[in-house]
C-alpha positions, -999 to +999 in steps of 0.1 A: +401-710-494+417-679-486+430-672-450+444-640-436+428-615-459+419-591-432+455-591-419+467-586-454+445-556-461+451-541-426+490-547-425+485-566-393+493-601-380+470-630-390+448-641-362+430-670-377+435-706-366+430-734-390+423-770-384+422-794-414+398-825-415+420-840-442+454-835-456+459-804-476+485-779-487+491-743-475+506-717-497+522-687-484+518-657-509+540-627-501+520-595-501+540-580-531+533-611-551+495-610-542+492-574-551+508-580-585+483-608-590+455-584-583+468-557-607+471-583-634+439-602-625+413-577-611+388-605-606+409-616-576+403-582-560+366-588-568+367-624-551+384-608-521+357-581-518+329-608-522+346-628-494+347-599-470+312-588-478+299-622-471+318-623-437+304-588-429+268-600-438+271-631-415+285-610-386+258-585-389+231-613-389+247-626-358+248-593-343+211-586-349+201-620-335+222-614-302+207-580-299+172-594-302+181-621-275+195-594-253+162-573-257+143-604-247+163-610-217+160-574-208+123-578-207+126-607-183+153-597-159+171-566-151+201-561-171+226-532-162+227-504-189+265-508-194+259-544-208+234-535-233+256-507-246+283-531-256 
């Protein structure tokens, strides 16, 4: 599992919260070391790209579902325009 990839790429602080079901190990990989790993092993970069693409796809699907539900609600009740613009 890779955690903090967005913060890594955006030079931002990590915002994820993790809860483990069982015991595990957490490895902190400094940014410079990770960049060196990607340079030497480009498939790590491809893995990271796929991970982010999957996350984007899931979020897009959720957004489409929520938009559809909002449109259904708008047909039943009056919803102010500023809410549907969000």
